[in-house]
HTML snippet that shows the backbone in 3Dmol.js (N, CA, C, O; Angstrom):
<script src="https://3Dmol.org/build/3Dmol-min.js"></script>
<div id="view" style="width:600px;height:400px;position:relative"></div>
<script>
const pdb = `
ATOM      1  N   UNK A   1      88.842-164.973  32.781  1.00  0.00           N
ATOM      2  CA  UNK A   1      90.069-164.854  32.037  1.00  0.00           C
ATOM      3  C   UNK A   1      91.123-164.191  32.914  1.00  0.00           C
ATOM      4  O   UNK A   1      90.829-163.232  33.627  1.00  0.00           O
ATOM      5  N   UNK A   2      92.319-164.688  32.865  1.00  0.00           N
ATOM      6  CA  UNK A   2      93.417-164.149  33.660  1.00  0.00           C
ATOM      7  C   UNK A   2      93.882-162.822  33.083  1.00  0.00           C
ATOM      8  O   UNK A   2      93.734-162.564  31.889  1.00  0.00           O
ATOM      9  N   UNK A   3      94.437-162.000  33.931  1.00  0.00           N
ATOM     10  CA  UNK A   3      94.987-160.708  33.518  1.00  0.00           C
ATOM     11  C   UNK A   3      96.168-160.929  32.583  1.00  0.00           C
ATOM     12  O   UNK A   3      97.085-161.685  32.904  1.00  0.00           O
ATOM     13  N   UNK A   4      96.147-160.274  31.432  1.00  0.00           N
ATOM     14  CA  UNK A   4      97.260-160.381  30.492  1.00  0.00           C
ATOM     15  C   UNK A   4      97.669-158.993  30.033  1.00  0.00           C
ATOM     16  O   UNK A   4      96.876-158.053  30.064  1.00  0.00           O
ATOM     17  N   UNK A   5      98.897-158.882  29.616  1.00  0.00           N
ATOM     18  CA  UNK A   5      99.403-157.639  29.028  1.00  0.00           C
ATOM     19  C   UNK A   5     100.051-157.969  27.699  1.00  0.00           C
ATOM     20  O   UNK A   5     100.680-159.015  27.544  1.00  0.00           O
ATOM     21  N   UNK A   6      99.893-157.070  26.746  1.00  0.00           N
ATOM     22  CA  UNK A   6     100.512-157.232  25.442  1.00  0.00           C
ATOM     23  C   UNK A   6     101.051-155.880  25.000  1.00  0.00           C
ATOM     24  O   UNK A   6     100.496-154.837  25.342  1.00  0.00           O
ATOM     25  N   UNK A   7     102.127-155.908  24.245  1.00  0.00           N
ATOM     26  CA  UNK A   7     102.644-154.700  23.633  1.00  0.00           C
ATOM     27  C   UNK A   7     102.129-154.680  22.202  1.00  0.00           C
ATOM     28  O   UNK A   7     102.346-155.628  21.447  1.00  0.00           O
ATOM     29  N   UNK A   8     101.453-153.610  21.833  1.00  0.00           N
ATOM     30  CA  UNK A   8     100.904-153.447  20.489  1.00  0.00           C
ATOM     31  C   UNK A   8     101.467-152.159  19.898  1.00  0.00           C
ATOM     32  O   UNK A   8     101.871-151.260  20.636  1.00  0.00           O
ATOM     33  N   UNK A   9     101.496-152.069  18.589  1.00  0.00           N
ATOM     34  CA  UNK A   9     101.946-150.863  17.900  1.00  0.00           C
ATOM     35  C   UNK A   9     100.751-150.246  17.192  1.00  0.00           C
ATOM     36  O   UNK A   9     100.039-150.921  16.448  1.00  0.00           O
ATOM     37  N   UNK A  10     100.538-148.966  17.429  1.00  0.00           N
ATOM     38  CA  UNK A  10      99.469-148.246  16.744  1.00  0.00           C
ATOM     39  C   UNK A  10      99.962-147.935  15.341  1.00  0.00           C
ATOM     40  O   UNK A  10     101.022-147.336  15.157  1.00  0.00           O
ATOM     41  N   UNK A  11      99.175-148.355  14.350  1.00  0.00           N
ATOM     42  CA  UNK A  11      99.567-148.187  12.948  1.00  0.00           C
ATOM     43  C   UNK A  11      99.604-146.729  12.526  1.00  0.00           C
ATOM     44  O   UNK A  11      99.133-145.846  13.242  1.00  0.00           O
ATOM     45  N   UNK A  12     100.167-146.496  11.364  1.00  0.00           N
ATOM     46  CA  UNK A  12     100.291-145.150  10.823  1.00  0.00           C
ATOM     47  C   UNK A  12      98.960-144.458  10.611  1.00  0.00           C
ATOM     48  O   UNK A  12      98.900-143.230  10.570  1.00  0.00           O
ATOM     49  N   UNK A  13      97.903-145.223  10.477  1.00  0.00           N
ATOM     50  CA  UNK A  13      96.558-144.656  10.312  1.00  0.00           C
ATOM     51  C   UNK A  13      95.855-144.439  11.653  1.00  0.00           C
ATOM     52  O   UNK A  13      94.686-144.053  11.686  1.00  0.00           O
ATOM     53  N   UNK A  14      96.563-144.687  12.755  1.00  0.00           N
ATOM     54  CA  UNK A  14      95.983-144.476  14.080  1.00  0.00           C
ATOM     55  C   UNK A  14      95.167-145.630  14.602  1.00  0.00           C
ATOM     56  O   UNK A  14      94.494-145.489  15.622  1.00  0.00           O
ATOM     57  N   UNK A  15      95.204-146.767  13.940  1.00  0.00           N
ATOM     58  CA  UNK A  15      94.398-147.906  14.371  1.00  0.00           C
ATOM     59  C   UNK A  15      95.224-148.892  15.180  1.00  0.00           C
ATOM     60  O   UNK A  15      96.433-149.033  14.998  1.00  0.00           O
ATOM     61  N   UNK A  16      94.521-149.568  16.081  1.00  0.00           N
ATOM     62  CA  UNK A  16      95.117-150.581  16.942  1.00  0.00           C
ATOM     63  C   UNK A  16      94.283-151.851  16.802  1.00  0.00           C
ATOM     64  O   UNK A  16      93.061-151.796  16.944  1.00  0.00           O
ATOM     65  N   UNK A  17      94.902-152.974  16.532  1.00  0.00           N
ATOM     66  CA  UNK A  17      94.189-154.235  16.396  1.00  0.00           C
ATOM     67  C   UNK A  17      94.166-154.951  17.744  1.00  0.00           C
ATOM     68  O   UNK A  17      95.201-155.123  18.388  1.00  0.00           O
ATOM     69  N   UNK A  18      92.970-155.363  18.157  1.00  0.00           N
ATOM     70  CA  UNK A  18      92.827-156.107  19.408  1.00  0.00           C
ATOM     71  C   UNK A  18      92.767-157.609  19.157  1.00  0.00           C
ATOM     72  O   UNK A  18      92.817-158.392  20.106  1.00  0.00           O
ATOM     73  N   UNK A  19      92.663-158.020  17.912  1.00  0.00           N
ATOM     74  CA  UNK A  19      92.594-159.440  17.582  1.00  0.00           C
ATOM     75  C   UNK A  19      91.268-159.781  16.933  1.00  0.00           C
ATOM     76  O   UNK A  19      90.268-159.086  17.117  1.00  0.00           O
ATOM     77  N   UNK A  20      91.279-160.867  16.166  1.00  0.00           N
ATOM     78  CA  UNK A  20      90.095-161.270  15.406  1.00  0.00           C
ATOM     79  C   UNK A  20      88.912-161.637  16.287  1.00  0.00           C
ATOM     80  O   UNK A  20      87.765-161.523  15.854  1.00  0.00           O
ATOM     81  N   UNK A  21      89.168-162.075  17.517  1.00  0.00           N
ATOM     82  CA  UNK A  21      88.039-162.439  18.389  1.00  0.00           C
ATOM     83  C   UNK A  21      87.162-161.245  18.747  1.00  0.00           C
ATOM     84  O   UNK A  21      86.043-161.415  19.230  1.00  0.00           O
ATOM     85  N   UNK A  22      87.668-160.040  18.511  1.00  0.00           N
ATOM     86  CA  UNK A  22      86.892-158.834  18.802  1.00  0.00           C
ATOM     87  C   UNK A  22      86.339-158.186  17.533  1.00  0.00           C
ATOM     88  O   UNK A  22      85.716-157.127  17.608  1.00  0.00           O
ATOM     89  N   UNK A  23      86.553-158.796  16.385  1.00  0.00           N
ATOM     90  CA  UNK A  23      86.082-158.227  15.117  1.00  0.00           C
ATOM     91  C   UNK A  23      84.571-158.017  15.165  1.00  0.00           C
ATOM     92  O   UNK A  23      83.825-158.930  15.517  1.00  0.00           O
ATOM     93  N   UNK A  24      84.132-156.843  14.819  1.00  0.00           N
ATOM     94  CA  UNK A  24      82.709-156.521  14.782  1.00  0.00           C
ATOM     95  C   UNK A  24      82.089-156.229  16.131  1.00  0.00           C
ATOM     96  O   UNK A  24      80.902-155.909  16.200  1.00  0.00           O
ATOM     97  N   UNK A  25      82.848-156.328  17.201  1.00  0.00           N
ATOM     98  CA  UNK A  25      82.317-156.069  18.543  1.00  0.00           C
ATOM     99  C   UNK A  25      82.365-154.571  18.833  1.00  0.00           C
ATOM    100  O   UNK A  25      83.205-153.849  18.296  1.00  0.00           O
ATOM    101  N   UNK A  26      81.469-154.122  19.675  1.00  0.00           N
ATOM    102  CA  UNK A  26      81.448-152.733  20.082  1.00  0.00           C
ATOM    103  C   UNK A  26      82.262-152.585  21.360  1.00  0.00           C
ATOM    104  O   UNK A  26      82.185-153.421  22.260  1.00  0.00           O
ATOM    105  N   UNK A  27      83.044-151.509  21.428  1.00  0.00           N
ATOM    106  CA  UNK A  27      83.845-151.251  22.617  1.00  0.00           C
ATOM    107  C   UNK A  27      83.669-149.808  23.053  1.00  0.00           C
ATOM    108  O   UNK A  27      83.354-148.934  22.244  1.00  0.00           O
ATOM    109  N   UNK A  28      83.872-149.572  24.316  1.00  0.00           N
ATOM    110  CA  UNK A  28      83.911-148.234  24.889  1.00  0.00           C
ATOM    111  C   UNK A  28      85.376-147.919  25.143  1.00  0.00           C
ATOM    112  O   UNK A  28      86.066-148.674  25.827  1.00  0.00           O
ATOM    113  N   UNK A  29      85.853-146.809  24.595  1.00  0.00           N
ATOM    114  CA  UNK A  29      87.235-146.389  24.817  1.00  0.00           C
ATOM    115  C   UNK A  29      87.197-145.185  25.739  1.00  0.00           C
ATOM    116  O   UNK A  29      86.680-144.127  25.380  1.00  0.00           O
ATOM    117  N   UNK A  30      87.745-145.357  26.923  1.00  0.00           N
ATOM    118  CA  UNK A  30      87.772-144.303  27.943  1.00  0.00           C
ATOM    119  C   UNK A  30      89.200-143.780  28.035  1.00  0.00           C
ATOM    120  O   UNK A  30      90.098-144.492  28.485  1.00  0.00           O
ATOM    121  N   UNK A  31      89.410-142.538  27.609  1.00  0.00           N
ATOM    122  CA  UNK A  31      90.753-141.954  27.655  1.00  0.00           C
ATOM    123  C   UNK A  31      90.915-141.221  28.979  1.00  0.00           C
ATOM    124  O   UNK A  31      90.278-140.195  29.218  1.00  0.00           O
ATOM    125  N   UNK A  32      91.781-141.763  29.839  1.00  0.00           N
ATOM    126  CA  UNK A  32      92.004-141.186  31.155  1.00  0.00           C
ATOM    127  C   UNK A  32      92.914-139.977  31.090  1.00  0.00           C
ATOM    128  O   UNK A  32      92.706-139.000  31.809  1.00  0.00           O
ATOM    129  N   UNK A  33      93.920-140.034  30.234  1.00  0.00           N
ATOM    130  CA  UNK A  33      94.799-138.901  29.961  1.00  0.00           C
ATOM    131  C   UNK A  33      95.396-139.112  28.577  1.00  0.00           C
ATOM    132  O   UNK A  33      94.941-139.992  27.846  1.00  0.00           O
ATOM    133  N   UNK A  34      96.402-138.330  28.197  1.00  0.00           N
ATOM    134  CA  UNK A  34      96.894-138.383  26.819  1.00  0.00           C
ATOM    135  C   UNK A  34      97.544-139.709  26.440  1.00  0.00           C
ATOM    136  O   UNK A  34      97.741-139.960  25.251  1.00  0.00           O
ATOM    137  N   UNK A  35      97.880-140.557  27.385  1.00  0.00           N
ATOM    138  CA  UNK A  35      98.511-141.825  27.054  1.00  0.00           C
ATOM    139  C   UNK A  35      97.916-143.027  27.748  1.00  0.00           C
ATOM    140  O   UNK A  35      98.522-144.098  27.758  1.00  0.00           O
ATOM    141  N   UNK A  36      96.723-142.869  28.338  1.00  0.00           N
ATOM    142  CA  UNK A  36      96.110-143.969  29.084  1.00  0.00           C
ATOM    143  C   UNK A  36      94.667-144.151  28.648  1.00  0.00           C
ATOM    144  O   UNK A  36      93.853-143.231  28.730  1.00  0.00           O
ATOM    145  N   UNK A  37      94.365-145.377  28.176  1.00  0.00           N
ATOM    146  CA  UNK A  37      93.016-145.703  27.746  1.00  0.00           C
ATOM    147  C   UNK A  37      92.559-146.979  28.440  1.00  0.00           C
ATOM    148  O   UNK A  37      93.354-147.874  28.725  1.00  0.00           O
ATOM    149  N   UNK A  38      91.275-147.036  28.700  1.00  0.00           N
ATOM    150  CA  UNK A  38      90.640-148.264  29.173  1.00  0.00           C
ATOM    151  C   UNK A  38      89.635-148.653  28.101  1.00  0.00           C
ATOM    152  O   UNK A  38      88.784-147.852  27.714  1.00  0.00           O
ATOM    153  N   UNK A  39      89.739-149.891  27.625  1.00  0.00           N
ATOM    154  CA  UNK A  39      88.852-150.380  26.573  1.00  0.00           C
ATOM    155  C   UNK A  39      87.966-151.463  27.169  1.00  0.00           C
ATOM    156  O   UNK A  39      88.459-152.443  27.728  1.00  0.00           O
ATOM    157  N   UNK A  40      86.637-151.277  27.043  1.00  0.00           N
ATOM    158  CA  UNK A  40      85.680-152.238  27.585  1.00  0.00           C
ATOM    159  C   UNK A  40      84.755-152.698  26.475  1.00  0.00           C
ATOM    160  O   UNK A  40      84.168-151.879  25.769  1.00  0.00           O
ATOM    161  N   UNK A  41      84.621-154.018  26.320  1.00  0.00           N
ATOM    162  CA  UNK A  41      83.683-154.602  25.356  1.00  0.00           C
ATOM    163  C   UNK A  41      82.289-154.575  25.965  1.00  0.00           C
ATOM    164  O   UNK A  41      82.121-154.814  27.161  1.00  0.00           O
ATOM    165  N   UNK A  42      81.295-154.284  25.142  1.00  0.00           N
ATOM    166  CA  UNK A  42      79.939-154.276  25.667  1.00  0.00           C
ATOM    167  C   UNK A  42      78.923-153.891  24.620  1.00  0.00           C
ATOM    168  O   UNK A  42      79.243-153.727  23.443  1.00  0.00           O
ATOM    169  N   UNK A  43      77.698-153.749  25.068  1.00  0.00           N
ATOM    170  CA  UNK A  43      76.611-153.270  24.236  1.00  0.00           C
ATOM    171  C   UNK A  43      76.196-151.927  24.797  1.00  0.00           C
ATOM    172  O   UNK A  43      76.075-151.762  26.011  1.00  0.00           O
ATOM    173  N   UNK A  44      75.978-150.973  23.918  1.00  0.00           N
ATOM    174  CA  UNK A  44      75.704-149.620  24.367  1.00  0.00           C
ATOM    175  C   UNK A  44      74.382-149.138  23.810  1.00  0.00           C
ATOM    176  O   UNK A  44      73.997-149.493  22.696  1.00  0.00           O
ATOM    177  N   UNK A  45      73.697-148.333  24.585  1.00  0.00           N
ATOM    178  CA  UNK A  45      72.363-147.873  24.239  1.00  0.00           C
ATOM    179  C   UNK A  45      72.455-146.456  23.668  1.00  0.00           C
ATOM    180  O   UNK A  45      73.049-145.576  24.291  1.00  0.00           O
ATOM    181  N   UNK A  46      71.872-146.230  22.490  1.00  0.00           N
ATOM    182  CA  UNK A  46      71.860-144.877  21.927  1.00  0.00           C
ATOM    183  C   UNK A  46      71.155-143.908  22.870  1.00  0.00           C
ATOM    184  O   UNK A  46      70.226-144.297  23.577  1.00  0.00           O
ATOM    185  N   UNK A  47      71.585-142.662  22.885  1.00  0.00           N
ATOM    186  CA  UNK A  47      71.002-141.653  23.776  1.00  0.00           C
ATOM    187  C   UNK A  47      69.487-141.569  23.649  1.00  0.00           C
ATOM    188  O   UNK A  47      68.785-141.430  24.651  1.00  0.00           O
ATOM    189  N   UNK A  48      68.982-141.653  22.424  1.00  0.00           N
ATOM    190  CA  UNK A  48      67.549-141.516  22.194  1.00  0.00           C
ATOM    191  C   UNK A  48      66.738-142.678  22.761  1.00  0.00           C
ATOM    192  O   UNK A  48      65.512-142.590  22.836  1.00  0.00           O
ATOM    193  N   UNK A  49      67.405-143.776  23.164  1.00  0.00           N
ATOM    194  CA  UNK A  49      66.694-144.945  23.686  1.00  0.00           C
ATOM    195  C   UNK A  49      66.942-145.178  25.176  1.00  0.00           C
ATOM    196  O   UNK A  49      66.420-146.140  25.739  1.00  0.00           O
ATOM    197  N   UNK A  50      67.717-144.326  25.815  1.00  0.00           N
ATOM    198  CA  UNK A  50      68.042-144.520  27.231  1.00  0.00           C
ATOM    199  C   UNK A  50      66.820-144.429  28.138  1.00  0.00           C
ATOM    200  O   UNK A  50      66.780-145.067  29.189  1.00  0.00           O
ATOM    201  N   UNK A  51      65.815-143.634  27.736  1.00  0.00           N
ATOM    202  CA  UNK A  51      64.607-143.488  28.541  1.00  0.00           C
ATOM    203  C   UNK A  51      63.960-144.830  28.821  1.00  0.00           C
ATOM    204  O   UNK A  51      63.332-145.025  29.862  1.00  0.00           O
ATOM    205  N   UNK A  52      64.115-145.754  27.886  1.00  0.00           N
ATOM    206  CA  UNK A  52      63.477-147.055  28.005  1.00  0.00           C
ATOM    207  C   UNK A  52      63.975-147.835  29.217  1.00  0.00           C
ATOM    208  O   UNK A  52      63.247-148.665  29.761  1.00  0.00           O
ATOM    209  N   UNK A  53      65.198-147.578  29.638  1.00  0.00           N
ATOM    210  CA  UNK A  53      65.818-148.338  30.719  1.00  0.00           C
ATOM    211  C   UNK A  53      65.762-147.628  32.070  1.00  0.00           C
ATOM    212  O   UNK A  53      66.435-148.037  33.017  1.00  0.00           O
ATOM    213  N   UNK A  54      64.964-146.572  32.161  1.00  0.00           N
ATOM    214  CA  UNK A  54      64.775-145.876  33.436  1.00  0.00           C
ATOM    215  C   UNK A  54      63.476-146.341  34.075  1.00  0.00           C
ATOM    216  O   UNK A  54      62.458-146.499  33.401  1.00  0.00           O
ATOM    217  N   UNK A  55      63.525-146.554  35.374  1.00  0.00           N
ATOM    218  CA  UNK A  55      62.327-146.936  36.108  1.00  0.00           C
ATOM    219  C   UNK A  55      61.659-148.172  35.544  1.00  0.00           C
ATOM    220  O   UNK A  55      62.314-149.168  35.235  1.00  0.00           O
ATOM    221  N   UNK A  56      60.349-148.093  35.415  1.00  0.00           N
ATOM    222  CA  UNK A  56      59.544-149.226  34.945  1.00  0.00           C
ATOM    223  C   UNK A  56      59.190-149.123  33.464  1.00  0.00           C
ATOM    224  O   UNK A  56      58.312-149.844  32.992  1.00  0.00           O
ATOM    225  N   UNK A  57      59.861-148.237  32.722  1.00  0.00           N
ATOM    226  CA  UNK A  57      59.489-148.002  31.320  1.00  0.00           C
ATOM    227  C   UNK A  57      59.533-149.265  30.468  1.00  0.00           C
ATOM    228  O   UNK A  57      58.629-149.493  29.664  1.00  0.00           O
ATOM    229  N   UNK A  58      60.556-150.081  30.624  1.00  0.00           N
ATOM    230  CA  UNK A  58      60.664-151.298  29.816  1.00  0.00           C
ATOM    231  C   UNK A  58      59.520-152.261  30.130  1.00  0.00           C
ATOM    232  O   UNK A  58      58.952-152.862  29.219  1.00  0.00           O
ATOM    233  N   UNK A  59      59.177-152.412  31.412  1.00  0.00           N
ATOM    234  CA  UNK A  59      58.053-153.276  31.790  1.00  0.00           C
ATOM    235  C   UNK A  59      56.741-152.742  31.217  1.00  0.00           C
ATOM    236  O   UNK A  59      55.912-153.508  30.726  1.00  0.00           O
ATOM    237  N   UNK A  60      56.560-151.416  31.285  1.00  0.00           N
ATOM    238  CA  UNK A  60      55.336-150.814  30.753  1.00  0.00           C
ATOM    239  C   UNK A  60      55.224-151.045  29.251  1.00  0.00           C
ATOM    240  O   UNK A  60      54.148-151.368  28.748  1.00  0.00           O
ATOM    241  N   UNK A  61      56.326-150.880  28.540  1.00  0.00           N
ATOM    242  CA  UNK A  61      56.304-151.095  27.100  1.00  0.00           C
ATOM    243  C   UNK A  61      55.997-152.555  26.768  1.00  0.00           C
ATOM    244  O   UNK A  61      55.187-152.835  25.884  1.00  0.00           O
ATOM    245  N   UNK A  62      56.642-153.485  27.475  1.00  0.00           N
ATOM    246  CA  UNK A  62      56.374-154.907  27.237  1.00  0.00           C
ATOM    247  C   UNK A  62      54.925-155.261  27.526  1.00  0.00           C
ATOM    248  O   UNK A  62      54.317-156.036  26.787  1.00  0.00           O
ATOM    249  N   UNK A  63      54.363-154.700  28.598  1.00  0.00           N
ATOM    250  CA  UNK A  63      52.950-154.942  28.918  1.00  0.00           C
ATOM    251  C   UNK A  63      52.044-154.389  27.820  1.00  0.00           C
ATOM    252  O   UNK A  63      51.061-155.028  27.443  1.00  0.00           O
ATOM    253  N   UNK A  64      52.375-153.200  27.305  1.00  0.00           N
ATOM    254  CA  UNK A  64      51.571-152.604  26.239  1.00  0.00           C
ATOM    255  C   UNK A  64      51.642-153.440  24.968  1.00  0.00           C
ATOM    256  O   UNK A  64      50.634-153.624  24.285  1.00  0.00           O
ATOM    257  N   UNK A  65      52.828-153.945  24.649  1.00  0.00           N
ATOM    258  CA  UNK A  65      52.965-154.795  23.461  1.00  0.00           C
ATOM    259  C   UNK A  65      52.200-156.104  23.617  1.00  0.00           C
ATOM    260  O   UNK A  65      51.570-156.578  22.671  1.00  0.00           O
ATOM    261  N   UNK A  66      52.256-156.686  24.815  1.00  0.00           N
ATOM    262  CA  UNK A  66      51.472-157.903  25.079  1.00  0.00           C
ATOM    263  C   UNK A  66      49.985-157.629  24.911  1.00  0.00           C
ATOM    264  O   UNK A  66      49.275-158.413  24.281  1.00  0.00           O
ATOM    265  N   UNK A  67      49.502-156.507  25.479  1.00  0.00           N
ATOM    266  CA  UNK A  67      48.094-156.134  25.370  1.00  0.00           C
ATOM    267  C   UNK A  67      47.698-155.956  23.903  1.00  0.00           C
ATOM    268  O   UNK A  67      46.643-156.424  23.475  1.00  0.00           O
ATOM    269  N   UNK A  68      48.561-155.272  23.134  1.00  0.00           N
ATOM    270  CA  UNK A  68      48.255-155.010  21.727  1.00  0.00           C
ATOM    271  C   UNK A  68      48.164-156.310  20.924  1.00  0.00           C
ATOM    272  O   UNK A  68      47.362-156.406  19.995  1.00  0.00           O
ATOM    273  N   UNK A  69      48.969-157.296  21.268  1.00  0.00           N
ATOM    274  CA  UNK A  69      48.898-158.584  20.575  1.00  0.00           C
ATOM    275  C   UNK A  69      47.594-159.310  20.877  1.00  0.00           C
ATOM    276  O   UNK A  69      47.032-159.971  20.004  1.00  0.00           O
ATOM    277  N   UNK A  70      47.115-159.192  22.103  1.00  0.00           N
ATOM    278  CA  UNK A  70      45.911-159.907  22.522  1.00  0.00           C
ATOM    279  C   UNK A  70      44.632-159.156  22.169  1.00  0.00           C
ATOM    280  O   UNK A  70      43.562-159.764  22.122  1.00  0.00           O
ATOM    281  N   UNK A  71      44.712-157.864  21.922  1.00  0.00           N
ATOM    282  CA  UNK A  71      43.550-157.024  21.655  1.00  0.00           C
ATOM    283  C   UNK A  71      43.726-156.336  20.304  1.00  0.00           C
ATOM    284  O   UNK A  71      44.128-155.176  20.223  1.00  0.00           O
ATOM    285  N   UNK A  72      43.419-157.072  19.266  1.00  0.00           N
ATOM    286  CA  UNK A  72      43.595-156.550  17.913  1.00  0.00           C
ATOM    287  C   UNK A  72      42.697-155.333  17.702  1.00  0.00           C
ATOM    288  O   UNK A  72      41.587-155.266  18.230  1.00  0.00           O
ATOM    289  N   UNK A  73      43.185-154.390  16.936  1.00  0.00           N
ATOM    290  CA  UNK A  73      42.428-153.172  16.641  1.00  0.00           C
ATOM    291  C   UNK A  73      41.190-153.511  15.836  1.00  0.00           C
ATOM    292  O   UNK A  73      41.209-154.394  14.979  1.00  0.00           O
ATOM    293  N   UNK A  74      40.112-152.795  16.124  1.00  0.00           N
ATOM    294  CA  UNK A  74      38.891-153.004  15.353  1.00  0.00           C
ATOM    295  C   UNK A  74      38.797-151.908  14.293  1.00  0.00           C
ATOM    296  O   UNK A  74      39.331-150.813  14.472  1.00  0.00           O
ATOM    297  N   UNK A  75      38.129-152.205  13.213  1.00  0.00           N
ATOM    298  CA  UNK A  75      37.968-151.238  12.131  1.00  0.00           C
ATOM    299  C   UNK A  75      36.736-150.398  12.434  1.00  0.00           C
ATOM    300  O   UNK A  75      35.605-150.820  12.194  1.00  0.00           O
ATOM    301  N   UNK A  76      36.971-149.210  12.961  1.00  0.00           N
ATOM    302  CA  UNK A  76      35.853-148.330  13.287  1.00  0.00           C
ATOM    303  C   UNK A  76      35.927-147.042  12.460  1.00  0.00           C
ATOM    304  O   UNK A  76      35.552-145.968  12.930  1.00  0.00           O
ATOM    305  N   UNK A  77      36.414-147.168  11.229  1.00  0.00           N
ATOM    306  CA  UNK A  77      36.582-146.011  10.358  1.00  0.00           C
ATOM    307  C   UNK A  77      35.266-145.271  10.145  1.00  0.00           C
ATOM    308  O   UNK A  77      35.216-144.045  10.251  1.00  0.00           O
ATOM    309  N   UNK A  78      34.213-146.004   9.849  1.00  0.00           N
ATOM    310  CA  UNK A  78      32.917-145.371   9.570  1.00  0.00           C
ATOM    311  C   UNK A  78      32.436-144.568  10.769  1.00  0.00           C
ATOM    312  O   UNK A  78      31.927-143.458  10.614  1.00  0.00           O
ATOM    313  N   UNK A  79      32.592-145.119  11.946  1.00  0.00           N
ATOM    314  CA  UNK A  79      32.161-144.439  13.175  1.00  0.00           C
ATOM    315  C   UNK A  79      32.954-143.149  13.380  1.00  0.00           C
ATOM    316  O   UNK A  79      32.380-142.111  13.712  1.00  0.00           O
ATOM    317  N   UNK A  80      34.255-143.213  13.186  1.00  0.00           N
ATOM    318  CA  UNK A  80      35.106-142.035  13.368  1.00  0.00           C
ATOM    319  C   UNK A  80      34.784-140.997  12.300  1.00  0.00           C
ATOM    320  O   UNK A  80      34.718-139.804  12.595  1.00  0.00           O
ATOM    321  N   UNK A  81      34.583-141.441  11.068  1.00  0.00           N
ATOM    322  CA  UNK A  81      34.258-140.518   9.982  1.00  0.00           C
ATOM    323  C   UNK A  81      32.968-139.765  10.271  1.00  0.00           C
ATOM    324  O   UNK A  81      32.882-138.568   9.993  1.00  0.00           O
ATOM    325  N   UNK A  82      31.960-140.443  10.825  1.00  0.00           N
ATOM    326  CA  UNK A  82      30.684-139.783  11.155  1.00  0.00           C
ATOM    327  C   UNK A  82      30.863-138.744  12.257  1.00  0.00           C
ATOM    328  O   UNK A  82      30.230-137.689  12.232  1.00  0.00           O
ATOM    329  N   UNK A  83      31.727-139.046  13.224  1.00  0.00           N
ATOM    330  CA  UNK A  83      31.982-138.084  14.301  1.00  0.00           C
ATOM    331  C   UNK A  83      32.695-136.851  13.770  1.00  0.00           C
ATOM    332  O   UNK A  83      32.447-135.745  14.252  1.00  0.00           O
ATOM    333  N   UNK A  84      33.557-137.012  12.808  1.00  0.00           N
ATOM    334  CA  UNK A  84      34.294-135.878  12.236  1.00  0.00           C
ATOM    335  C   UNK A  84      33.358-135.001  11.429  1.00  0.00           C
ATOM    336  O   UNK A  84      33.496-133.778  11.431  1.00  0.00           O
ATOM    337  N   UNK A  85      32.403-135.614  10.736  1.00  0.00           N
ATOM    338  CA  UNK A  85      31.472-134.859   9.910  1.00  0.00           C
ATOM    339  C   UNK A  85      30.556-133.972  10.737  1.00  0.00           C
ATOM    340  O   UNK A  85      30.055-132.972  10.221  1.00  0.00           O
ATOM    341  N   UNK A  86      30.324-134.296  11.984  1.00  0.00           N
ATOM    342  CA  UNK A  86      29.402-133.527  12.844  1.00  0.00           C
ATOM    343  C   UNK A  86      29.928-132.171  13.171  1.00  0.00           C
ATOM    344  O   UNK A  86      29.272-131.409  13.881  1.00  0.00           O
TER     345      UNK A  86
END
`;
const viewer = $3Dmol.createViewer("view");
viewer.addModel(pdb, "pdb");
viewer.setStyle({}, {cartoon: {color: "spectrum"}});
viewer.zoomTo();
viewer.render();
</script>
């Protein structure tokens, strides 16, 4: 997309409309100073889930999920109950 500029007016409620094509989209608003903002469309990861995207964590999780699908849990309740009773 080519570089474009538009003049917009911030409404009395402090909102700015970017257009219907951005409705429901998530954006990052980076305020550089009191009158300069950079707005970037994207998908953002909650802080509590960022660990998943460090190192090999995502691959490890996917491998574990694949393993769990192929190796269904066995019902060993009776065996565990007997060990607890000891």
